[in-house]
C-alpha positions as a printed NumPy array, in Angstrom:
array([[100.602, -15.32 , 228.427],
       [103.358, -14.517, 225.892],
       [106.843, -15.998, 225.93 ],
       [108.57 , -12.51 , 224.688],
       [110.945, -11.231, 227.343],
       [111.05 ,  -8.029, 228.427],
       [114.291,  -6.469, 228.459],
       [114.34 ,  -4.079, 231.918],
       [117.54 ,  -1.596, 231.379],
       [118.674,   0.481, 234.597],
       [121.427,   2.407, 233.177],
       [121.849,   3.805, 236.888],
       [120.85 ,   0.799, 239.091],
       [120.791,   1.06 , 242.76 ],
       [120.234,  -0.584, 246.048],
       [116.948,   0.834, 247.789],
       [116.534,   0.994, 251.366],
       [112.739,   1.599, 252.089],
       [112.22 ,   3.014, 256.201],
       [108.335,   3.234, 256.655],
       [108.415,   6.054, 259.514],
       [105.035,   6.962, 260.423],
       [106.29 ,  10.474, 262.864],
       [108.952,  10.902, 260.298],
       [110.18 ,  14.716, 260.851],
       [113.562,  16.295, 260.432],
       [115.585,  16.83 , 263.518],
       [113.815,  14.191, 265.731],
       [114.779,  10.565, 266.428],
       [112.292,   7.8  , 264.885],
       [112.455,   4.025, 265.799],
       [111.286,   1.535, 263.409],
       [111.18 ,  -2.291, 263.437],
       [113.273,  -2.745, 260.24 ],
       [113.776,  -1.845, 256.631],
       [113.02 ,  -3.131, 253.292],
       [115.977,  -3.369, 250.934],
       [115.789,  -4.111, 247.404],
       [117.762,  -3.549, 244.001],
       [116.522,  -0.278, 242.839],
       [116.386,   1.592, 240.018],
       [113.298,   2.062, 237.705],
       [114.184,  -0.666, 235.721],
       [114.25 ,  -3.111, 238.351],
       [110.795,  -2.137, 239.695],
       [109.963,  -2.697, 235.777],
       [111.476,  -5.916, 236.036],
       [109.896,  -7.155, 239.311],
       [106.437,  -5.845, 238.093],
       [106.486,  -7.673, 234.885],
       [107.5  , -10.855, 236.803],
       [104.099, -10.026, 239.229],
       [101.685,  -9.579, 236.189],
       [102.687, -12.988, 234.402],
       [105.474, -11.686, 231.89 ],
       [108.773, -12.569, 231.366],
       [111.764, -10.051, 232.099],
       [115.604,  -9.405, 232.019],
       [117.025,  -7.191, 233.982],
       [120.142,  -5.285, 232.632],
       [122.358,  -2.531, 233.694],
       [125.462,  -0.926, 235.208],
       [126.78 ,  -2.745, 238.484],
       [129.977,  -2.244, 240.323],
       [131.812,  -2.664, 243.546],
       [130.63 ,  -4.301, 246.401],
       [126.853,  -2.802, 246.588],
       [126.754,  -3.644, 242.886],
       [127.527,  -7.37 , 243.412],
       [124.67 ,  -7.397, 246.327],
       [121.978,  -6.148, 243.603],
       [123.326,  -8.716, 240.968],
       [123.03 , -11.306, 244.06 ],
       [119.615, -10.368, 245.14 ],
       [118.038, -10.369, 241.808],
       [119.35 , -13.682, 241.246],
       [118.376, -15.194, 244.554],
       [115.122, -13.419, 244.076],
       [114.865, -16.167, 240.977],
       [115.011, -13.007, 238.471],
       [117.149, -13.218, 235.404],
       [120.09 , -10.674, 234.865],
       [122.76 ,  -9.995, 232.185],
       [124.747,  -7.104, 233.645],
       [127.297,  -4.75 , 232.419],
       [130.218,  -4.302, 234.995],
       [131.955,  -1.181, 235.647],
       [134.616,  -0.059, 237.846],
       [133.073,   2.065, 240.617],
       [130.543,   1.426, 243.24 ],
       [126.601,   1.613, 242.466],
       [124.862,   3.858, 244.538],
       [122.163,   3.6  , 247.269],
       [118.998,   5.572, 247.682],
       [117.014,   5.839, 250.871],
       [113.301,   6.524, 250.719],
       [111.359,   7.499, 253.64 ],
       [107.626,   6.763, 253.688],
       [105.411,   8.854, 256.611],
       [101.835,   7.946, 257.863],
       [100.358,   9.561, 254.916],
       [101.708,   7.949, 252.326],
       [104.338,  10.995, 251.439],
       [107.803,   9.881, 250.603],
       [111.43 ,  11.646, 251.136],
       [113.535,  10.046, 248.478],
       [117.717,  10.696, 249.067],
       [119.516,   9.132, 246.038],
       [123.033,   9.274, 245.417],
       [124.506,   9.815, 242.217],
       [126.028,   7.234, 239.996],
       [129.029,   7.623, 238.436],
       [130.85 ,   6.168, 235.088],
       [132.933,   6.432, 232.167],
       [132.08 ,   6.968, 228.769],
       [133.13 ,   3.506, 227.845],
       [130.925,   1.923, 230.343],
       [127.851,   3.359, 228.751],
       [129.182,   2.095, 225.516],
       [129.288,  -1.592, 227.061],
       [126.006,  -1.078, 228.144],
       [124.771,  -0.202, 224.281],
       [126.473,  -3.286, 223.159],
       [125.055,  -5.918, 225.455],
       [121.768,  -4.485, 225.18 ],
       [121.829,  -4.697, 221.398],
       [122.806,  -8.223, 221.382],
       [120.002,  -9.297, 223.782],
       [117.478,  -6.99 , 221.636],
       [118.428,  -8.894, 218.615],
       [117.127, -11.959, 219.597],
       [113.641, -12.223, 218.204],
       [111.701, -12.741, 221.828],
       [113.671,  -9.87 , 223.167],
       [112.306,  -7.122, 220.725],
       [111.058,  -4.708, 223.542],
       [113.791,  -2.725, 225.055],
       [112.115,  -0.485, 228.646],
       [115.651,   1.887, 229.024],
       [114.148,   3.563, 232.463],
       [115.638,   6.648, 234.516],
       [118.587,   8.584, 234.788],
       [122.004,   8.21 , 233.283],
       [124.651,   8.309, 235.48 ],
       [127.371,  11.095, 235.528],
       [129.902,  10.382, 232.466],
       [127.385,   8.947, 230.18 ],
       [127.812,  10.53 , 226.852],
       [126.522,  13.618, 225.585],
       [124.743,  11.944, 222.827],
       [123.086,   9.14 , 225.111],
       [120.775,   7.6  , 224.941],
       [119.699,   8.927, 221.428],
       [123.109,   6.745, 220.05 ],
       [121.499,   3.766, 221.494],
       [118.195,   4.229, 220.364],
       [119.374,   4.55 , 216.918],
       [121.181,   1.501, 217.104],
       [118.481,  -0.821, 218.876],
       [115.761,   0.864, 216.008],
       [118.314,  -0.401, 213.334],
       [117.579,  -4.019, 214.643],
       [114.261,  -3.806, 215.16 ],
       [114.067,  -3.263, 218.908],
       [110.789,  -1.391, 220.199],
       [112.298,   1.086, 222.839],
       [110.566,   2.461, 225.376],
       [111.644,   5.691, 227.461],
       [110.925,   7.027, 230.853],
       [113.633,   9.429, 231.633],
       [113.684,  13.243, 231.991],
       [115.624,  16.346, 231.335],
       [118.33 ,  16.315, 228.763],
       [118.247,  12.822, 228.477],
       [114.868,  12.589, 227.717],
       [115.086,  15.582, 225.173],
       [118.042,  13.64 , 223.355],
       [115.681,  10.624, 223.386],
       [112.779,  12.384, 221.873],
       [115.34 ,  13.962, 219.203],
       [116.063,  10.031, 218.128],
       [112.306,   9.093, 217.973],
       [111.723,   6.018, 220.047],
       [108.862,   3.697, 219.637],
       [107.342,   4.861, 222.801],
       [107.842,   7.292, 225.51 ],
       [106.402,   7.234, 229.339],
       [106.713,  10.434, 231.08 ],
       [104.929,  12.305, 233.623],
       [103.103,  15.597, 232.964],
       [106.129,  17.771, 234.653],
       [108.545,  15.764, 232.467],
       [106.905,  16.121, 229.142],
       [106.484,  19.442, 229.821],
       [109.902,  20.635, 230.562],
       [111.334,  18.401, 227.602],
       [109.235,  20.571, 225.127],
       [109.825,  23.831, 227.325],
       [106.131,  24.308, 227.506],
       [103.293,  24.641, 230.355],
       [100.544,  22.315, 229.886],
       [ 97.638,  22.576, 232.794],
       [ 94.534,  20.907, 231.308],
       [ 94.168,  17.392, 229.984],
       [ 93.761,  18.842, 226.381],
       [ 96.946,  20.514, 226.825],
       [ 98.713,  17.667, 227.576],
       [ 97.274,  15.604, 224.824],
       [ 98.315,  18.124, 222.353],
       [102.08 ,  17.879, 223.832],
       [101.666,  14.013, 223.053],
       [100.479,  14.622, 219.364],
       [102.761,  16.987, 218.8  ],
       [105.664,  13.694, 219.854],
       [103.464,  11.501, 217.918],
       [103.796,  13.64 , 214.483],
       [107.188,  13.833, 214.846],
       [107.33 ,   9.553, 214.438],
       [107.333,   8.54 , 217.978],
       [104.414,   5.995, 218.108],
       [103.25 ,   6.068, 221.503],
       [103.098,   8.672, 224.293],
       [101.946,   7.622, 227.717],
       [101.45 ,  10.796, 230.389],
       [100.656,   9.517, 233.782],
       [ 99.042,  11.86 , 235.982],
       [ 98.859,  10.827, 239.45 ],
       [ 95.954,   9.705, 241.177],
       [ 94.1  ,  10.867, 237.973],
       [ 95.252,   7.848, 236.165],
       [ 96.998,   8.314, 232.773],
       [ 96.758,   9.335, 229.396],
       [ 97.858,   7.301, 226.337],
       [ 98.189,   9.181, 222.463],
       [ 98.976,   7.332, 219.498],
       [ 97.757,   7.452, 216.015],
       [ 94.237,   8.536, 215.73 ],
       [ 93.929,   7.294, 219.207],
       [ 93.597,   9.255, 222.405],
       [ 92.514,   7.09 , 225.919],
       [ 92.523,   7.665, 229.453],
       [ 92.521,   5.272, 232.119],
       [ 91.159,   6.007, 235.531],
       [ 91.862,   4.397, 238.563],
       [ 89.759,   3.977, 241.66 ],
       [ 90.491,   5.887, 244.832],
       [ 92.813,   4.605, 247.077],
       [ 94.74 ,   5.844, 250.718],
       [ 98.373,   5.02 , 249.275],
       [101.085,   3.876, 251.382],
       [104.237,   4.108, 249.32 ],
       [103.741,   5.719, 245.734],
       [107.133,   5.128, 244.998],
       [107.837,   2.629, 241.613],
       [103.883,   3.368, 240.801],
       [105.064,   5.028, 237.187],
       [107.332,   2.087, 236.79 ],
       [104.494,  -0.39 , 237.655],
       [102.49 ,   1.116, 235.129],
       [105.048,   1.072, 232.555],
       [105.532,  -2.753, 233.22 ],
       [101.412,  -3.416, 232.894],
       [101.692,  -1.436, 229.625],
       [104.399,  -3.32 , 227.791],
       [103.17 ,  -6.76 , 229.624],
       [ 99.854,  -6.11 , 228.4  ],
       [100.783,  -5.42 , 224.886],
       [103.399,  -8.487, 225.075],
       [100.023, -10.676, 225.437],
       [ 98.385,  -8.921, 222.546],
       [ 96.083,  -6.387, 224.488],
       [ 94.762,  -3.215, 222.407],
       [ 96.757,  -0.048, 223.27 ],
       [ 93.449,   0.89 , 225.497],
       [ 93.248,  -2.051, 227.425],
       [ 97.2  ,  -2.183, 228.068],
       [ 96.789,   1.319, 229.545],
       [ 93.879,   0.201, 232.006],
       [ 96.286,  -2.578, 233.01 ],
       [ 98.933,  -0.384, 233.791],
       [ 97.29 ,   2.091, 235.74 ],
       [ 95.603,  -0.722, 237.599],
       [ 99.166,  -1.913, 238.21 ],
       [100.692,   1.242, 239.174],
       [ 97.691,   2.172, 241.815],
       [ 98.169,  -1.103, 243.316],
       [101.631,  -0.423, 243.603],
       [101.045,   2.475, 245.718],
       [ 99.417,   0.526, 248.828],
       [102.657,  -1.724, 249.299],
       [105.658,  -0.185, 250.437],
       [109.374,  -1.007, 248.719],
       [108.361,  -0.605, 245.406],
       [106.821,  -3.202, 242.909],
       [105.575,  -5.665, 245.578],
       [102.434,  -6.   , 245.244],
       [100.133,  -9.016, 244.812],
       [ 98.977, -10.209, 241.569],
       [ 95.28 , -11.12 , 243.789],
       [ 95.227,  -7.471, 244.942],
       [ 96.142,  -6.325, 241.505],
       [ 93.297,  -7.759, 239.69 ],
       [ 91.002,  -6.464, 242.081],
       [ 92.253,  -3.048, 241.314],
       [ 91.918,  -4.007, 237.42 ],
       [ 88.288,  -4.672, 238.311],
       [ 87.549,  -1.098, 239.358],
       [ 90.038,   0.782, 237.03 ],
       [ 88.077,   2.26 , 233.529],
       [ 89.31 ,   3.676, 230.28 ],
       [ 87.84 ,   5.986, 228.255],
       [ 88.098,   7.583, 224.604],
       [ 88.836,  11.044, 224.101],
       [ 87.978,  13.698, 221.81 ],
       [ 90.252,  17.29 , 221.601]])
C-alpha cells in the first residue's frame, strides 16, 4: 500500500448519533438498546474508510465548542490523525434513525461560521497539501452557513496552484462553484449532477453525456453514483460502470463516502481507473450492511469486492 496521505476535509463536521429503531414511526414511543455516536460529516466517513482499506488518512475541518472537542477526542482516541481548524462556535450534531427495512431518516443541524474561519481552514489545508506525500485532498460535504460566496472555488484554485489533486463531493451552489474552478475530480450522485447543470438525465447514456460535458471543461475524472446499481466513471477516452452484488441494506448512510474512499485509496495504490471504481463500489456496498457509517470490516469488503464487476461502456 502507498505511503501517500489522503487529506479528508469536512468543512461542516458533526457528531453523528445513529439510532437503529426497527419499529420507528412518527408519533410513537420506541425503546432501543443504545446508540452509535461517531465523528460525523462526509470527510470523516471517507477518513475512516480509507484507514479500513489500508490507506493513510488525515482528518481536517472546522471544529468548535464542547461538541467539537468531543469530536477531536473521539478521532484521536480511535487512532486516527487530525489537524483541526478551530472556530468560535459549536460543532453541530446530526441524528440518523434507521428502521428494519434499511431506510434512514436524517436530521441535520446547520453549521455556522464566520468568513474568516473558512479562509483559515483553506490556509491550513494548503499547508498540508503542499507536502509531497499529501497531494490528494478530498473536500467533502456542504459548507457551513457563513462561508464566502466564492467558496470552494477560491480554495480549489489555491490548491491546484501547489499541485494538489482536489476531489469534490458536494451539492447545490457549492458544487456549481467547484465545477467552475475545474478540480481534479468530482464524485456526485445522479441528482446532484443534474441539479448542478440544470438538466434532467434518466438513462445511463444521458448521465454519461453530462459527465463527458464536465470532462470537456478540464476536469479529469467524474464519478456518478447510481445507488444499488453501482457507479459510473468517465475520464478522457474512458467510460466504465461498476456493478455490486445484490444486498439487503441495513444502513446506507455514508455509502457514497466509502465509495469515495475506495476510489482514492485504490488510485494511491496505483490501480487503474476501472479497478479503482470497482474497489470504490465494493466499499460503498459493504458499508450499507453495517450501521454507523464507515464501520465495516475489511474481510467483508474483500468478499463483496470479489462479487463486484466492472464493464467498459460505449456511447
